[in-house]
C-alpha positions as CSV (number, residue, x, y, z in Angstrom):
1,X,99.4,110.0,118.1
2,X,102.6,108.1,117.3
3,X,101.4,104.9,118.9
4,X,98.3,105.0,116.7
5,X,100.4,105.6,113.6
6,X,102.9,102.8,114.4
7,X,100.1,100.3,115.2
8,X,99.0,100.5,111.5
9,X,102.5,100.5,110.0
10,X,103.4,97.4,112.0
11,X,100.0,95.9,111.6
12,X,99.9,95.4,115.3
13,X,96.7,93.6,116.2
14,X,97.3,94.0,119.9
15,X,96.5,97.7,119.5
16,X,93.1,97.1,117.9
17,X,91.2,97.7,121.2
18,X,92.9,101.1,121.7
19,X,92.2,102.1,118.0
20,X,88.6,101.1,118.3
21,X,88.2,103.1,121.5
22,X,89.3,106.3,119.6
23,X,86.4,105.7,117.2
24,X,83.9,105.0,119.9
25,X,84.9,108.0,122.1
26,X,86.8,110.4,120.0
27,X,88.5,113.4,121.6
28,X,90.5,114.9,118.7
29,X,90.0,114.8,115.0
30,X,93.7,114.2,114.3
31,X,93.6,111.1,116.5
32,X,90.5,109.9,114.8
33,X,92.2,110.2,111.3
34,X,95.2,108.3,112.6
35,X,93.1,105.5,114.2
36,X,90.9,105.1,111.0
37,X,94.0,104.8,108.8
38,X,95.7,102.3,111.1
39,X,92.6,100.1,111.3
40,X,92.6,100.1,107.5
41,X,96.2,99.1,107.4
42,X,95.7,96.3,109.8
43,X,92.6,95.1,107.9
44,X,90.6,94.6,111.1
45,X,87.0,93.6,110.2
46,X,86.0,94.3,113.9
47,X,86.3,98.0,113.1
48,X,83.4,97.9,110.6
49,X,80.6,98.2,113.2
50,X,82.4,101.1,114.9
51,X,82.9,102.9,111.6
52,X,79.3,102.3,110.7
53,X,78.2,103.8,114.1
54,X,80.5,106.8,113.5
55,X,79.1,107.4,110.1
56,X,75.5,107.2,111.3
57,X,76.3,109.7,114.1
58,X,77.6,112.0,111.3
59,X,74.3,111.7,109.4
60,X,75.8,109.4,106.8
61,X,73.9,106.4,105.4
62,X,76.9,104.1,104.8
63,X,75.1,101.8,102.3
64,X,75.0,104.6,99.7
65,X,77.3,107.2,101.0
66,X,74.6,109.9,101.1
67,X,74.6,112.5,103.8
68,X,71.3,113.4,105.5
69,X,70.6,115.9,108.2
70,X,68.0,114.0,110.2
71,X,68.9,114.9,113.7
72,X,70.7,112.4,115.9
73,X,73.7,112.7,118.1
74,X,76.9,114.0,116.4
75,X,79.6,112.6,118.6
76,X,82.2,115.0,117.1
77,X,80.4,118.1,118.2
78,X,82.8,120.4,120.0
79,X,85.9,118.1,119.4
80,X,89.0,120.0,118.2
81,X,90.6,119.5,114.8
82,X,87.4,118.0,113.3
83,X,86.3,118.7,109.8
84,X,83.1,116.7,109.5
85,X,83.4,116.3,105.7
86,X,86.9,115.0,106.0
87,X,86.1,112.6,108.9
88,X,83.1,111.3,106.9
89,X,85.2,110.8,103.7
90,X,88.0,109.1,105.5
91,X,85.6,106.8,107.4
92,X,83.9,105.8,104.1
93,X,87.3,105.1,102.5
94,X,88.5,102.9,105.3
95,X,85.2,101.1,105.4
96,X,85.6,100.3,101.7
97,X,89.1,99.1,102.3
98,X,88.0,96.8,105.1
99,X,85.1,95.5,103.0
100,X,87.5,94.6,100.3
101,X,89.8,92.9,102.7
102,X,86.9,90.9,104.2
103,X,85.8,89.7,100.8
104,X,89.3,88.5,99.9
105,X,89.6,86.7,103.3
106,X,86.2,85.1,102.8
107,X,87.1,83.9,99.3
108,X,90.5,82.7,100.6
109,X,92.2,84.4,97.7
110,X,96.0,84.5,97.8
111,X,96.9,85.2,94.2
112,X,94.6,86.6,91.6
113,X,93.0,88.9,94.1
114,X,93.4,92.3,92.5
115,X,90.2,92.4,90.5
116,X,88.1,91.2,93.5
117,X,89.7,93.7,95.9
118,X,89.3,96.7,93.6
119,X,85.8,95.9,92.5
120,X,84.6,95.5,96.1
121,X,86.4,98.7,97.1
122,X,84.8,100.7,94.3
123,X,81.4,99.1,94.8
124,X,81.4,100.0,98.5
125,X,82.3,103.6,97.7
126,X,79.6,103.7,95.0
127,X,82.2,105.1,92.5
128,X,83.5,104.1,89.1
129,X,87.1,104.8,88.3
130,X,86.1,107.7,86.1
131,X,83.9,109.2,88.9
132,X,86.8,108.8,91.4
133,X,89.3,110.4,89.1
134,X,87.0,113.3,88.3
135,X,86.2,114.1,91.9
136,X,89.9,114.0,92.9
137,X,90.9,116.3,90.1
138,X,88.1,118.7,90.9
139,X,89.0,118.9,94.6
140,X,92.7,119.3,93.9
141,X,92.0,122.2,91.4
142,X,89.6,123.8,93.9
143,X,92.0,123.7,96.8
144,X,94.7,125.2,94.7
145,X,92.7,128.4,94.7
146,X,93.5,129.3,98.3
147,X,91.1,132.3,98.6
148,X,88.1,131.0,96.7
149,X,88.2,127.2,96.8
150,X,87.4,124.8,99.7
151,X,90.2,123.9,102.2
152,X,88.8,120.4,102.9
153,X,90.0,117.2,101.3
154,X,87.3,115.4,99.3
155,X,86.2,111.9,100.3
156,X,87.5,110.6,97.0
157,X,91.0,111.7,97.8
158,X,90.9,109.8,101.0
159,X,89.7,106.8,99.0
160,X,92.5,107.2,96.5
161,X,95.1,107.5,99.3
162,X,93.8,104.4,101.1
163,X,94.0,102.4,97.9
164,X,97.5,103.7,97.2
165,X,98.5,102.8,100.8
166,X,97.2,99.3,100.4
167,X,99.4,98.8,97.4
168,X,102.4,100.6,99.1
169,X,102.1,98.7,102.5
170,X,102.0,95.3,100.9
171,X,104.0,96.0,97.7
172,X,101.0,94.6,96.0
173,X,101.9,94.3,92.3
174,X,98.7,92.7,91.2
175,X,96.5,95.3,92.8
176,X,98.6,98.1,91.3
177,X,98.3,96.6,87.8
178,X,94.6,96.0,88.3
179,X,94.0,99.6,89.4
180,X,96.1,101.0,86.5
181,X,94.2,98.8,83.9
182,X,90.9,100.0,85.4
183,X,92.0,103.6,84.7
184,X,92.6,104.8,88.3
185,X,94.7,108.0,88.1
186,X,97.1,108.2,91.0
187,X,99.0,111.2,89.6
188,X,96.6,114.0,90.5
189,X,97.0,113.8,94.3
190,X,100.5,114.1,95.7
191,X,99.9,111.8,98.6
192,X,98.7,108.9,96.4
193,X,101.1,109.6,93.6
194,X,104.2,109.3,95.9
195,X,103.1,106.0,97.5
196,X,102.6,104.5,94.0
197,X,106.0,105.8,92.9
198,X,107.8,104.0,95.7
199,X,105.4,101.1,96.2
200,X,107.5,98.4,94.7
201,X,110.9,99.5,96.1
202,X,112.6,98.0,99.2
203,X,112.8,100.1,102.4
204,X,116.4,101.1,101.6
205,X,115.6,102.1,98.1
206,X,112.7,104.2,99.2
207,X,114.7,106.0,101.8
208,X,117.7,106.6,99.6
209,X,115.6,108.1,96.9
210,X,113.5,110.3,99.3
211,X,116.4,111.6,101.3
212,X,118.3,112.5,98.2
213,X,115.3,114.2,96.7
214,X,114.6,116.2,99.9
215,X,118.3,117.2,100.3
216,X,118.5,118.5,96.7
217,X,115.6,120.9,97.2
218,X,116.2,124.4,95.9
219,X,112.8,125.6,97.4
220,X,110.6,124.2,100.1
221,X,107.0,123.2,99.9
222,X,105.4,121.1,97.2
223,X,105.6,117.4,98.0
224,X,107.9,117.9,101.0
225,X,105.5,117.1,103.8
226,X,104.3,113.9,102.1
227,X,107.9,112.8,101.3
228,X,109.0,113.5,104.9
229,X,106.1,111.5,106.4
230,X,106.7,108.7,103.9
231,X,110.3,108.4,104.9
232,X,109.5,108.7,108.7
233,X,107.0,105.9,108.3
234,X,109.9,103.6,107.4
235,X,111.3,103.9,111.0
236,X,114.7,104.6,112.6
237,X,116.6,103.9,109.4
238,X,115.2,107.2,108.0
239,X,116.8,109.2,110.8
240,X,120.1,107.4,110.4
241,X,120.1,108.2,106.6
242,X,119.1,111.9,107.3
243,X,122.0,112.2,109.8
244,X,124.4,110.7,107.3
245,X,123.1,113.0,104.6
246,X,123.7,116.1,106.8
247,X,127.3,115.0,107.3
248,X,127.7,114.6,103.5
249,X,126.1,118.0,102.9
250,X,128.5,119.7,105.4
251,X,131.4,118.4,103.2
252,X,129.8,120.0,100.1
253,X,128.4,123.1,101.8
254,X,128.4,125.3,98.7
255,X,126.1,123.0,96.8
256,X,123.3,123.0,99.5
257,X,123.6,126.6,100.9
258,X,123.6,130.0,99.4
259,X,123.4,133.5,100.8
260,X,124.8,134.8,104.1
261,X,123.4,135.6,107.5
262,X,119.7,136.3,107.6
263,X,119.5,135.9,103.8
264,X,121.0,132.4,103.9
265,X,118.9,129.8,102.1
266,X,119.3,126.0,102.8
267,X,116.0,124.1,102.0
268,X,117.9,120.8,101.9
269,X,119.1,121.2,105.5
270,X,115.6,122.3,106.5
271,X,114.2,119.1,105.0
272,X,116.7,116.9,106.8
273,X,115.9,118.6,110.1
274,X,112.2,118.1,109.5
275,X,112.8,114.5,108.8
276,X,114.7,114.0,112.0
277,X,111.9,115.6,113.8
278,X,109.3,113.4,112.1
279,X,111.3,110.3,113.1
280,X,111.4,111.4,116.7
281,X,114.6,109.7,117.9
282,X,116.4,111.4,120.7
283,X,119.6,109.7,119.6
284,X,119.9,112.4,116.9
285,X,119.9,115.2,119.4
286,X,123.7,115.8,119.1
287,X,123.3,115.9,115.3
288,X,120.8,118.8,115.4
289,X,122.6,120.5,118.4
290,X,125.8,120.8,116.4
291,X,124.0,123.4,114.1
292,X,122.7,125.6,117.0
293,X,126.1,127.3,117.5
294,X,126.0,128.8,114.0
295,X,125.1,132.4,113.2
296,X,121.5,133.5,113.4
297,X,119.4,132.8,110.3
298,X,119.4,130.0,107.7
299,X,120.6,126.6,109.0
300,X,120.7,127.7,112.6
301,X,117.1,129.0,112.5
302,X,115.6,125.7,111.3
303,X,117.8,123.5,113.5
304,X,116.5,125.6,116.5
305,X,112.9,125.0,115.4
306,X,113.1,121.2,115.6
307,X,115.6,120.8,118.4
308,X,113.1,120.6,121.3
309,X,111.1,117.7,119.6
310,X,114.3,115.9,118.6
311,X,115.8,116.3,122.1
312,X,112.6,114.8,123.7
313,X,112.3,112.1,121.1
314,X,108.9,113.2,120.0
315,X,107.8,112.3,116.5
316,X,106.3,115.4,114.8
317,X,103.8,114.0,112.3
318,X,103.9,115.9,109.0
319,X,100.7,114.4,107.6
320,X,98.1,112.9,109.8
321,X,96.7,109.5,108.7
322,X,99.2,108.9,105.9
């Protein structure tokens, strides 16, 4: 999983054959999401036939995005962690991203590319900005009703996140301005909103802001998983900053911890432990181990939860394909 994620973040073209193999012979839905996202980040046009074949196998007509149940061979049948609607939506979004990239390359546009990229992206999706915004807002509202709404992420949310990631990964000011002027609303979905918020910052600025925000949490949940994955995606420096923040928090214990024993609450510490787990660097094993000797509950409990992964240097992905 981590190798697939890093291939996209580093735009490592040597990993393209491995990524394409995941699409051609998928064995897990999470791996499929990770491979799709990384191929979109690399901008690999060779992925388009494989994505087309995947969509056809899922009864999708890629040229208009419609879904038809016309028989065929669903290659995802029986594969774990597969929500067909989400795989379809993510594949369509990455296909649109790659089509936009291909058009920019074909036109040899360096500057002044924002309008062409966005228009190609939306045309491939068969969505206007208003339609995209409405579908995202509708799905976010529906999923907030845990007992009556759908649990799946709508295709338009995958599209919005892929667009936000394109801007974030390349710090693409022109594409960001073009999208905003076109009326694209990035604020409704947390995943897209956070990438836009930090898109134009340097790596150090991103991490300083995210680590500080996570450490100051008074409650868990909300944007935490997206923030944690966003920081972890920036690499080893995220772990170093989390470890340094824990030391600072120890010096101001009363600010970050309240309650005693089993009733102790420390969401900021929990967030730092989760970040170290997401980074997956065994060099931070002593940092987490230092908290295992404490009394049961609170800080000790959450340090114990992540310690096995940190000790082994295993990156625990908070959000797949993000």
